[in-house]
N, C-alpha and C positions, 0 to 999 in steps of 0.2 A: 491836264496836259501830259503829266508823267505817264499816265496809263496809256494815252494815245501813242506816245512815243515808244512805249514798250511794245505795243501791238505792231507798230510799223517796223520796229527792229526785228521782231520774230518773223514778220512777213518777209523781210529781206533775206533772213537766214534760210527759210524754207524755199525761197525761189532759187537759192544757190545749190540746193541739193538735187540729186537725181530725180527724186519724186517731183520736185517743182519744175525743173527745167525740161524734163522729157514728157511729163504727163500733163503739165499745165493745170494742176489742181490747187484749189484754195484750201490749203491745210489749216489755216487759221480758223476755218469754220467747222473743223472736225470735232464732233461731240460724242462719238460712239464709245461704248464701254470697252471696246476691243483694244488689245495691245498690238502696236505696230512695230515690227522689226524688219527693216529694209522693205522688201516687197511682200512680206507675209503678215497676215492679220490673225492674231490669236483671240478668238471669241469663245473659247471653251468655258463651260460652267458660268455663263452669264445670264441664265434664265431667259434667253431670247425665244420668242415665239415666231420670229420672222428673220429673214436675212437683212442685216443692216444696209441702209441705202446711202450712208454718208461716208463709206470707206473710199480710199483713193482709187481712182479709175484704173490705175496701173497695177493694182493688186494681182499678184501671181499665185499666192497660196492663201487659202481661206480655211480656217479651222473653226468649226462650229459644233464640236462634240459636246455631249451631255447638256443639251438645251431642251426646249419643248416644242420644236418646230414640227408641225403636222403636215404642212403642204408647201411644195415649191411651186409658186405661180409662174406663169409665162414671163412676167416682168421681173422676177426675183433677181436674176443675174444679168439683166440687160446691160448695165453700165460697166460690168467687169469683163471686158472683151479679152483681156490679157491673162485671164485665169488659167492656170495649169494644174493646180491641185485643189480639190474641194473635199473636205471631210465633214460628214454629218452623222457620225457614229453616236449611238445611244441617244437618239431623239425620240419623237413620237411619229415619225414620218410614215404616212400612209399613201400619199399621192404625189407624183411629180407630173405636172401638166405637160402636154406634148411639146409646147414651144419653149420650155424652160431653158434648154441648152442651145437655142438657135444662135445666140451670140457668143457661145463658149466653144468656138471651133478649135481652140488651142488646148482644151482640157485633156490632160494625160492621165491623171490619177484621181479616181473617184471612190470614196469610202462611205458606204451606206450601212455599215454593220449595226446590228442591235436596234432595228426599227420594225415596222409592221407593213412591209411592202407587199405582203401577200394579199392585202385587201383590194388593191387596185393595180395588180401587177401588169395587166395588159395595157393600161394607160401609161404606166411608167415605162414599159418596153418601147412604146411609141416615142417617148422623150429621149431614151438612150440612143436611138438610131441616128441622132443628129450629133454624134460625137466621133468625128472621123479620125481624131488623133488619140483616142483613148487607148492606153496601154495597160493600166492596172485598175481592176474593179473588185471591190469587196462587198459582197452581198450576204455575208455570214449573219446568222441570228435573225432571220426575217420570216421564219416559219414557211419557207418555200418548199414545195415538192418538186419532183423532177420535171413535170410539165411546165410549171411556172418558171423554173430556171431556164428551160429550153426556149420559152417565149422571150424572156428578158435578154438573153444573149444572142438571139437569132441573127442579128445584123452587126455584131461587134467583131468583125473579122480581124481588126487590128490588135485585139487583146493579146498581151504577153503573159499576164498574171491574173488569175481568177480565183477568188475564195468564195465558196458557198458552204463553208463550215457551219456547224450548229443550226442546221435546218432539218427538214423532215423528209429528205430524199431516201427512197427505199430501194429503187432499182434503176439501172442505167442501161441504155441501149445506144446503137450507133447514131441515133437522131439527135441526141442532146448536144453534143459538142462538135458536130460535123462542120460547122462554119468557122471554128476557131483554129485556122490553119497556122497562125503565128504563135499559138500558146506555148509558153515555156514552163509555167508553174501552175499547178492545179491543186487546190486545197479542198478536200471533201471530208475532212475529219468531223467526228461527232455528229453523224447523221444516223439513219437507220438502215443503211445499205446492207442488203443480204444477197443481192444478185447483180452481177455485172456481165452483161451479155458479150459474147465474142464480137470484136470489131468496135467496141465502144470508143476506144482510143486510137483506132486505126488511122484516122486522118490527121492525127496530131504529130506530125513529123518532127516538130521542134521541141516537143515536151521533154523536159529534163528532170523536173521535180514533181512527184505525185504523192500526196498525203491522203491515205485511206484509214488513218488511225481512228480508234473508238467507233467502230461500226459493228455490224453483225455478219461479216463475211465468213462463210464456212470453209472455203478452200480457194486456192489460186492454182489453176492448172493451165498448161499450154501458154505460160507467160512468154510473150514474144515482143515486148517493147524494147527493141534493141537500142533505141536512142536514149532511153531513160538513164539518168545518172543517180538519182536518189529515189528510193521507194520506201515509204513508211506505212507499213500495214500492221502496226502494233495494236494491241488491245482490241482484238477481234476474236473470232471463234475458229480460226484457221487450223485444220488438222493436216492438210497436205499443201505443200508448195512444190510445184513441178514446172520447170522451165521447158520451153519447146525443145524437142530433141532434134536440133539441127546444128550446123556448123557456123551459123551467123555469129559475128563478133558483137557482143553486148558491151555497151558503154557503162553499165551499172557499176558504181563504186561504193554505194552505201545501201544496204538492205536491212531494214528493221522489222523483224518478225517476233519481237518480244511480247510477252503477255498474251499468248495465244494457247492453242491446244495441239500443237504439233506433236505427232507421234513418232516421226522419223526425221532424220537430218534432211533438210530441204534438198531437192534435186536441182542443182544450180546449172547455169549455162555451161556448155562445153568449152566455149571460148569467152572469157569475161575478164574484166579489169577490176573485179571486186576487191575493195580495200577494207571495208568494215562490214561485219556480219553480226547482227545482234539477235540472239536466240534466247535471251533470258526468260525464265518463268514459262516453260512449256512442259511437255511430257516426253521429251526426246529420250530415246535409248538406242543402243546398238544391239543387233541380234545375230551377229556373225557366229557366236558360239553355239547357236542352235543347230547349225549345219552339221555338227559332229554327231548329233544324236537323232536327227529327224530327216525325213526324206525331203527332196527338193520341193515337192508339191506343198509341203507344210510350211516352207519358209519363203514362199513367194506370195505376192498379192496381185490380183487382177483389178485394174482400174478401168471402169466404164465411163468414158467421157462422151456426154451426149450434147450434140450441137444441132438443135432442131430435130430432123428425122435421121440424122447421121450419128452413129455410135462408134466410137473408137475404143479399142481395148488395148491397154498397156500392161505388160507384165513387168513387175519390179521385184528384184531380189532384196530381201530384207536386210542382208548384211553387206551388199555391194553398192547400196544407193550412194554412199558417200564417195566412192571411187569413180562414179560416173560424173561427178561435178568437178569443175576446175576451180580450185581454191589456192592456186599457186601464188596469186598476188595478194592474198589476205595479209593485212597488217594488224587488224584488231578483230578478235573473235571472242564474243561473250556467249557462253553456253551454260551459264550459271542457273541454279534453281531448276534443274531438270531431273531426270531419273537415270543418269549415266552410272553404271556400276563397273564399266571398264571402257577403255579406248581401243579400237581395232589396231592391229599391228600396221605400222606405216602411216597411221592417220596424221601424226604430227609431222612426219617427214614430207608430207604433201604440201606443207606451208613453209617454204624456206624464207619467206619474207616476214613471217609472223613476229610482231614486236610486243603485242599485248594479248595475253591469254587468260580468260576468266573461266575457271571450272569449279568455282565454289558452290556450296549447297547442292551437292549431288550425293551419290551413293558409292563413290569410288573407295574400294578397299585396298587396291594396289595400283601402282603406276610404274611401268618400266619404260624408260626412254633409252632406245637402242642407239648404237654408234651411228647407224644410218639416219638418225634423227637428231642432228647436232643442235638445232634450235639456236644457231649462231646469232640471229637477229633479235632474239627475245630479250626484252628489257623489263617486263613485269609479268609475274606468274602468280595467280591466285588459286590455291588449292584448299582454301579454308572450308571448314564445316562439311567435311566428308567423313569417311570412316577409315582413312588411310592408316594402315599399320605396316605397309611394305612399300618403300620408295627406293627405286633403283635407277641411278643415272649412270649410264656407261659413257665414259669420255671418248669423244672423237678426236680428230687430229687437232682441233682448236680448243680442246678441253671441254669441261662441262659448263654450259651456259656462260660463255665468256663475256657477254654484254648485259647480263642480268643486273638490274638496279634494285628492283622491288620484288620481294619474295614473301608470300603469305601462306603459312602452313598451319594456322591456328585452328583449334577445335577439331583435332583429329585424334588418332590413337597411336601416334608415333612414340617410340621409345629411344630413337636415335636417328641419325642421318647417315647417308653414305660417307665413307671415309674420304677425307680431302675434298669434300664437296665445295668448299670455299677457296680451294687452292688457285683456281683459274678465274674466279669471279672478281676480277680486279676493279670492277665498277660498282659492286654491291654497296648500297647505302642503307637499305631497310630490310630487316628480317623480323617476321612475326611468327613465333613458335608458341604463343600463348595456348594454355589448356591442352598440352600434351604432357605425358609422363616422362619427362627427360631430366637429365642432370648435366651439370657443367663439369668439364674436365678439371681435375686438380692440377697443381703446379707441376707435378712430376708424371703427367699422363703419358701413356704409351704413344709412340709415334710411328708404329709400323704400318698403320692405315689399312690393315687387312680386314675385309668384311665390315660389319657394323661395329663401331666402337661402343663402349659402354657409356660414353659421355660425348658431349658436343663441345668442340674447341673453337672459341671465338678469338683466341689470342692472335695478335699480329695481322688482323684483317684491317688494314690501314684505312680502307674506304668506308668502313661501317660507321654509320652515324646514328641510326635509330634501331633499337633492339627491344622487342616486346616479349617478355617471358612471364606474363601474368598467369597465375593458376597452374603452374607446372609442378607443384609439390616439390620444389627444389630442396635438396638438403643444404646444409650450411655451405654457403658459397666460399670457395677457397680464396686465399690471397692471390692477387695478380690474375684472376680469372678473366679480366678484361684488358690486360696489359697489351700494349701495341695497337689499340684501337683509338678512334677519335670520336667516341660516342658523345652525342649531344642530347640524346633522349634515351632513357632507360626505364622500363616498366617491370618492376618486380612485385607487383601487387598480388595479393592472395597466395603468398609463399611464406608460411608462418615460421619456417625453420631457416630461411635463407640468410638472415642477418642476426642470428642469435649472439654473435660476438661483436655486434656494432657495425659501424660503417667502414671498417678497415678494408674489406674487399673492394670498396669503391674508390680508394685513394688514387689508383692509377688513372682514373678518369675524372678526378675531382676538378681539374683545371679546364675541362672541355664540356662537362655536363651543363645543360641549360634547362632541361626538363627531367624531373625525377618523380616517378610514381612509386610510393611505398605504402599504398593502402593495404590494410589488413595483413601486416607482416609482424605482428606481435611486438611492436616497439614499445619500450617503456624506459623512461629516463632513469628510473631507479635501478634497472637491471643491466643496461648496457650504456656504453658511451655514445651519445648522439652529438658528435662534434661536427657541425657543418661549416666551420670557419674556413676550410680550404676550398669550399665550393663557391668560389667568387663569381662565377658566371651564371649561377643558377637563377632562373627567372620564374620558374613554375615548380611548385613542390606540393605533392599530395601526401599528407600524413594521416588521412582519415581512417577510421575503423581500427584504431590501435588502443593502447592502454596508457596513453600519456596523461599523467597527473600533474606534471610540471612542464611548463613551456620551455623548450630547449633554448638556453641563453645564447647559444652560438648563432641563432637565427637573427638576432638583433642587428648584426652588422652586415647582413646580406641585402642586396637590392632586388628582392623578389617582387614580381608583378602579380602573381597569383599564389595564394596559400590556402590549402584545404585542411581544416582541423576538425572536421565533423566526426561525431561518434567516438570521442575520447573521454577522459575522466578529468578534464580541466575544470578547476573551480574559479580560476581567475587568469588574467593575462598581466604580465608585468608592465607597469606604466612606462618604464624606460624603453622597452622594446617597441612600444607604440610610438614613442616620441623620437626615437633614433632613426637610423637609416631605413629600417624596415617600414616604419610608418610613412616615411617620405616617398618610398618607391612603390608601395602597394597600390594596385588598381582594383583587385577583386580578392575578397576573403570569404571563406565559408566557416561558420562557427557553430552551427546548430548541434543538438543532441550531445551536449556536454553537461556537467554538473556544476554550473556556475553558482556562486554565492550571491544572492541579491544584494547583500550589504557590501560587496566588494566589486562593484561595477564602475569604479572610477575610470578604468581603461575604456569602457564602453562610451562614456561621454567624450573622452579624448579622441577616440576613433571617429565619432560623429563630427567632432569639431574640426578634424582635418579637412573635410569636404572633398577629398580626392579619392577616398576609398569606398568602393561599392561593396556593401555587405550583401552578397547574393541571396542568402537565406535569412535575411533580417527578420521577417515575420515569424520564423520558426525558432528563433533563439529564445531559450527559457532559462530561468534561474530558480534556485531553491530558497524558500523562506519558511522557517518553522514547519518543515516537513511538507510544504506545499510547493507545487511547481507552477510558476507564474511566467507570463510572457514578459520578456525583458523590455519590450517597447512600450508596455502599458502598466508600469508600476505606479500604484496610487501614492498620493502624498503622505498618507498615514504610515505606509510601509517605509518610505524613505525617512520619515521623521523617527520611526522606531529604530531604523538602522543607525541613525546618528547617535542615539543613546547607546546602542550596542557597541559602537566603535569607540566610546570613551574609555580612557585608561582605567582598567578594573581596580588596580591598587588604590588609586585616588578615590574611586567611587566607594570602596570599602572603608577607607579612612573617613570619608565624609559621613558615611552611614554610622560609623562608630562614634564620631564626635557629636553627632546630633543628640543622642540620649544623655551624654555626659554634660553637654551644655544645658540641657533641660533640667537635669538634677541640680546643677550648679546655680542656675537661676532660681529654682524653687527653694533651695537652701538659703540663698541671699534674701529672698522675699520673706521667708519665715523668720530669719534672723532680725531683719529690720522691723518686722511686725511685733515680735515679742521681745525686743531688746531690753526694755525697762524691767519687765518681769524677770527675765533671765538674770540680769545683773543683781537685782534685789535677792533673788533666790541664792545666788552664789555668795553674796555678802553674809546672809543669815547662816548659811551652812559653814562657811569657813571663817566667820568672825570669832576671835578668841582674845581673852585678856593677856596683854603682854606682861612679863615679869620684869621687874626693875631691880 
């Protein structure tokens, strides 16, 4: 009776829900393995070979990804008339029978990615034509060629988003997408596209996002998709990008041509709204300097554009191509990993809205920013991994780079920076000068600011928070070299002379530092004073690759989260350090490549016992035992037993060893005495008995 009452109670509850009141479904009879959330059914990863038949009739979203369904029969979705979203990705789907969607007139989103629809694509196409409300279709990963795709989408004029990525499409013409007049997004990435005929996208007036990445496209010429907002043509074999030479206004705001073979800066539309231009990893260079030594014929190229029987010839000047493009609206420009060895005069001045500029990994030897190129909007500038030895920034009316926040000059050949470069950079927070041969200004540095100073002055840059000076071959850092800053991160790694007198030069920023990298700075507790007690906010500290033979005691009271002690000369860690504040706050520690004593690993057990510290290189931690190097995580019982004997008080051990033979002799003497007592007494009496005189 109790069980019957429970069923009646549950039935009443379901009748009160939206599912029960509006759909009239008997939810108490539901036995499907799917998970129901409101009007959505999650049937992913359920090893289903068919569509469940006992789901609520009012189901609007049905997810059947990663199952084993091979066929959708005419009756598969008959009872689900309210269905709006159907996902069958990563099944074994080969066939959708023509009448499958007759009852699914409301279906808007259909995902069929990762199946084998190429086997019966014509039959499946007949089924898709009965979806008058379909807006989004995913056919990616179905081994479809261009003819199969054209057949499948022929009658889907309502589509707004189509993905045919990861198929075997090789070429496109104007017949493939001509019926998709409402299409806004098209994904063609990861196919084998090598040819796109003129007019292929001509009828797609609403198309805004086009993805052509990871194909084999050799060039894009006469680009005229004025309505397009995002074009991704990365990871192709593109050598030329030429927009149509007309005065039409292009809506393009993002153009990705990275990872191609571009030889020249792309010829962009004359009137555009381009916001982001990505040109990373190409072969771009500028050729303007050639005009001084060669004839005009040798510095121009003729482009033959063939369209059927019509051939157009375009003449392009090698050093003027960038000035034919409209880049005035650019905010983000990535031209890293190219072959730039100079920038044309006025190039940066053509981008007054530029906020982010990446020129890293090129061949730049010098860079001169003129007064006519104030770059007032620039917030991040990356010039790292070039050959820069000459950097000149001429201040305009607003100063040099007034809004710059992030500045990377690492891995160049700089020996200094322009005088007063940071005078007007009131917002600068991050500077990276790593791997340049520079030096910091002493306390009494000159302040005339003429030409290139012999040192770089970071003092009183109040906004500066992150400073990277690794591998700069710094001489001994002077006192107060960082005074007036609010540094939270400082990297002095690979500067072996920087802190020869200890941590004194860092005292001005001890109260603000949170991250400190001192890797390979020749630190040794025996030689210098390593007192970290004032660095109360420090949470990450790198002391690796030094000569520390003793653990700095001052670290015990810090609340470090990450500590790197690799490649030092430590034989042990103090137990009190592990048990005090340091052990309680640590999250990650690096310990390998030290000379730990296998018989002094009590701290190791304590560290493991905490349960809150992750030893990131645990499997690489070794210790020394009798001239052997052993893994600290796999010490045998015999070695631990031997260590216990070795840790006994040596004086007591020697005393015991000396007493043992003494006790043996004493016992032997006692035994002999007791054995021969009678004979000995008689012998003594005979020898010493004499007559007494009276």
